[in-house]
C-alpha positions as CSV (number, residue, x, y, z in Angstrom):
1,M,100.4,25.3,133.2
2,G,103.8,23.9,134.0
3,A,104.5,26.6,136.5
4,A,101.1,26.0,138.2
5,H,101.9,22.3,138.5
6,L,105.3,23.1,139.9
7,A,103.8,25.4,142.5
8,L,101.5,22.5,143.5
9,N,104.6,20.2,143.8
10,H,103.5,18.1,140.9
11,E,107.0,18.0,139.6
12,E,106.7,15.2,137.0
13,E,103.6,16.8,135.4
14,A,105.3,20.2,135.4
15,A,108.4,18.8,133.8
16,K,106.3,17.1,131.0
17,L,104.5,20.4,130.3
18,F,107.8,22.3,130.2
19,L,109.2,19.9,127.7
20,E,106.1,19.9,125.6
21,A,106.0,23.7,125.5
22,L,109.4,23.9,123.7
23,Q,107.9,22.6,120.5
24,Y,105.8,25.8,120.1
25,N,108.9,28.1,120.1
26,L,112.2,26.2,119.7
27,E,114.4,29.3,120.0
28,D,112.6,31.2,122.8
29,E,114.9,31.8,125.8
30,K,112.2,31.2,128.4
31,A,111.0,28.0,126.6
32,L,114.6,26.7,126.5
33,C,115.1,27.5,130.1
34,N,111.9,25.8,131.1
35,C,112.9,22.8,129.1
36,A,116.2,22.7,131.0
37,L,114.2,22.9,134.2
38,G,111.9,20.1,133.0
39,Y,114.8,17.8,132.4
40,F,116.3,18.8,135.7
41,L,113.1,17.8,137.5
42,L,113.1,14.5,135.7
43,G,116.7,13.8,136.8
44,Q,118.0,13.9,133.2
45,E,121.1,16.0,133.9
46,S,122.8,15.9,130.6
47,E,119.7,17.2,128.8
48,A,119.2,19.8,131.5
49,R,122.8,20.9,131.1
50,Y,122.5,21.1,127.3
51,Y,119.4,23.3,127.3
52,A,120.8,25.5,130.1
53,Q,124.0,26.1,128.2
54,K,121.9,26.8,125.1
55,V,120.1,29.5,127.1
56,L,123.4,31.0,128.2
57,S,124.6,31.1,124.6
58,K,121.7,33.3,123.9
59,N,121.8,35.3,127.1
60,P,124.9,35.0,129.2
61,V,123.3,36.6,132.2
62,N,120.2,34.4,132.5
63,T,120.2,33.6,136.2
64,N,117.7,30.8,135.9
65,A,120.0,28.8,133.6
66,Y,122.8,29.3,136.1
67,V,120.6,28.0,138.9
68,I,119.9,24.9,136.9
69,L,123.6,24.3,136.2
70,I,124.5,24.8,139.8
71,G,121.7,22.4,140.8
72,I,123.2,19.6,138.6
73,S,126.8,20.3,139.5
74,T,128.8,17.9,141.7
75,G,130.3,20.6,143.9
76,E,133.7,19.5,142.7
77,E,133.4,21.3,139.3
78,T,134.8,24.7,138.5
79,L,132.5,27.5,137.2
80,E,133.9,26.8,133.7
81,D,133.0,23.1,134.0
82,V,129.5,24.0,135.1
83,I,128.8,26.5,132.3
84,G,130.7,24.5,129.7
85,K,133.4,26.9,128.7
């Protein structure tokens, strides 16, 4: 449902649904990544970074998590700063 709302440019509703979905599977990589996306859409960068980094700790090649981290980066950060290493 979150993805459908996002496709319709209902970003706030999509974000809320992405955050809500995490409660059903707290360790699922996709749910964690969608949670990071939800926080990103709401402009809550520190939370988005936390969940994106949590995804990368599970799967270091998750491109969606990297996209979120790049989206919240300042442009002045190094790759290590962005991914939290």
